[in-house]
C-alpha positions, 0 to 999 in steps of 0.5 A: 302155290296157286296161279293168281293171274295170267297177263299177256304183253304184246311187244314190237322189237325193232330189227337192227336191219330190215329183212326184205321179201319180194313183197315187203320189208320186215322192220320189227319182230312182233311177239307176246310175253305171257306172265303167270303170277302166283300167290307166293309172288313168283312170276313165270315168263313165256314168249310166244314168238309166232302168230299175230300177237293181238290174236294170241293175247286174246286167246290167252286172256279169254280162253286159257286164263280162266283155266289156269287161275287157282291151278298149282303151277307145279302140278305138271309132271317134271320134264313134260314141257308146255304141251303137257301143261295145256293137256294136263289143265285141259284134262282137269278142266274138262274138254275146254282145250283138249285136242283143239290147240290154239287154232281151234280155240281161236275159231270158237265163237263165244 
């Protein structure tokens, strides 16, 4: 099985009740959903509930997507979790993401 596409969807979910802070009211929750498509028709989903959704989408589309295309999604050791996924792909693809995290990738210039 190979990854054929990585897609990011930005969502704004309205809250039932606003959350009030000293300087603003939050009326919606912004998040990013990442869909990982495989050549066998299986689609994996991941929610990124932190960060500015358009920035997260940009990082995934420009920096991470090229690293995942044609990788085997099952090649990550069992029980290792997401952190190992990024590290394992980084190890196989060189130093593209190793040791940088999403903040480091966001600061890089093309």
